[in-house]
N, C-alpha and C positions, 0 to 999 in steps of 0.2 A: 247864042253860041251853043253849040252842042258840047256834051261832056266827053272827056277823053278817057278811053279804056286803058286800065293798067295792064301791062303785059304780065303774063304768068311767069313765075319763078323758074319752073322747069318745063321743058317741052315734053311732049307726049313720049317721045323716045327716051328721054332721061328718066321719066317716071317709070317706065317699064324696066329700065336698067336697075333702078334702086330696089324695085320689088324683087327682081330676080336675084340681086345681090343679097337681100335680106333672107330670102328663102334658102339660098345656098349656105349662108352663114349658120342658119338654124340647123340645116341638115348636117353640116360639118361638125357642129357642136355636139349633136346627138351621137354621131359616129365616134367622136373622141371620147365621150362619156362612156359609151358602151365598151370601147377598148380598154379604157382605164379601169372600168369596173371589173372586167374579166381578169386583168392582170393583178389587180389588188386582191382578188379572191385567192389567187395562187400564192401571193407573197405573204399574206397575213392570214393566220388561222381564224376560222369562224368559231365563235363562242356560242355554243348551243346551251340554252338554259335547261338545266337538269330539272326534271320534275321533283317537286318536294315530296319526300317520302311521307307516307301516312304515319302518324304517331303510333308507337307501340304501347299497348296497354299492359302493364306489369301488375299482376295481382299478388300481393304479399299476404302470406298467411299470418294471421295474428299469433304471436308466441303463446304457447300453452303455459299457463302459470305453473310454477313448480309447487308441488304440495309442501305445505309447512309441516316440518317435523317437530312434533311436540318433544320437549326435552325429557329424556329418561330420568325419572327421579332417582337420586342417589340412595341406595339402601342404607339405612341407618344400622350401624353395627349393634349386634345384640350385646347388651351389657353382660359381663360375666356374672355368674351366680355369686351371691354374697358368700364370703368365706365364713364358715361357722366359727363363732368365737369359742375357743376352747378355754374354759376356766378351770384352772388347777385349784382344787380345794386346798386351803391352807393345812399344812401338816400340824396337827395338834402336838405341841411340845410343852411339856410341863416342866418348867425349870425347877430345879431343886431349891427348896427353901433353905436359906443359909441363916443360921442363928448367929447373933453377934458373938456368942460364947464359943462357937465352933472354930473360929480362927485361932484361938489360943490353944485349943486341943487338937489342932489339925495333925500334929505329930503322931498322935495315937491312931488317927484315921489312916495316915499314909503308911503306917507300919504293916497294914494288911497286904500291901503290894509287894512285900519282901518275899522272894521265892524261898520255898522250903527246901532244905537239903534232901537230895535223893540218895537213899541207901542202896549200896551195891548188894545184889542178891547173893546168897550163899551158894556156892557151887562146889560139889564134891566134899572132901573131908578137910579142905584147907580152911583156915580161919578167915572170916570175912574181913576184907580190908576196911580201914577206917574211911568214913565218908569224907569227901573233900570239903574242906571248910571254905565257905564263900563269905566274902566281905559283905556284911549287911548294908543295905542302903540307908544312909543317915537320914533321919526324918527331918522335915523342914523345921526351921527354927520358928520361934514365935514372933519373928519380925514381920511387920506388915508387908503385904504384897507390893512389889516394885512395878513401876510402869514399864511396859515392854518397849525396847528400843529396836531400831532396825539391825543393830549389831548382834542382837540376841537371836536373829533369824538366820537360818541357812537357806530357807525358802519360805516366802510369805505368800500364802494363798489369798487371792482376792475373793470376797464373798459374792455370790450370785444374787442379784436383786430379784426377789420373787416377782413373777409376771403380774399377778393380780394386784399386788401392792404398788407396782410400777404404774399400772393402768389407772389405779385409783388415787395416785399421787400421795401415797402414804410414806412418810419419812420417820426416821427415828435413829437413836443412838443406843448401841448395845455394848456393854462392858463384860468381857469374858475373862474369868480367872482360870489360869492354867498352872499346872504343877509340873515342873521339869525336873527329871532325875539327873544324877551325876553322869549318866551315860548319854545325856541329851535326848532321852526318850520322853514322850508325853505320858505322864502318869495320870493326869486327870484334867478335865476341862468342864467348866460349869459356868452358868450365867451369874455374874456378880451383880449386874444392874440391867434390868430388862427395859426394852423400848416400849413396852405396852402392847406389842404385836407379836404373836407367837411365830409367824412366818419369818419376820426379821430376826428374831432371836435364834431360830433354827438355822438360818443362813449364816449368821455370825458364828455359831457354835461349830457348824460344819467346816468353815474356813479355818478356825483355830485348830481343829483336829487334822486338817489336811496340810498344815504348815510343818516345816522342819525347824528345829531349834538347835542352839549351841548349848553345851553343858555349862551350867552356872558355876562360877568359881568364887571361892571365899578364901582369902589368904593363899591363893595359888592352888587350892585343892578343890576338886569337883564336889559339889554339894547339891542337895535338893532345895529348890527355891520356887516361890510362887510369883507370878507376874500377872499384870492386868493389861489386856489388849482392848483397845477402844475401836469399835467399828461404827462408822457413820454412814447411814443410808440417806443420801440426798439426791434429788432429781434436778438435773441441770447444772 
């Protein structure tokens, strides 16, 4: 038995038609793509890649270091020249020597301070007038000297501390005996008890002579009397 031949699926004419149809479809697709590509370029902007700029090189100058300023030394003030020390030499004062027996006879010594009457000179042929009689100053009694009180002063002078003795811390106590007349005048001033330092004694004696006193009274009458003034020289 002979074999049977299978008939072809497409005839020759059909095959030509399929080929032609495929070519037409490819051509139509190409045309559509070209049209769509031109239209899309008008509707959508094209993005062009910008070239990357070359990096800029910036050269920075190194900062110039500031010069260090050395601190200006503060000038030290010149010390003032030392003040020369002025030393006052002590004034030599020789206190009078008082004998124990002179206190009882002080009345005779005070009598020499009584003023003498002044005679009126003779003028022309008229007889000279009699000199005025003055009341003699009564001498101090033999009573011991009284301690001086503040009420016996009209003005009490303060003694100046000698500079040299003050610097050398020399202290002492001086007792000055003063004789006050009935007119409140100072008749005499003397050292009754020395401090042992002549400058301190002189300062106390000067203060006693610079003071003012009241007239001593006895039985309501002014008399001459003696008083003791104590001067203390103390530091601090």
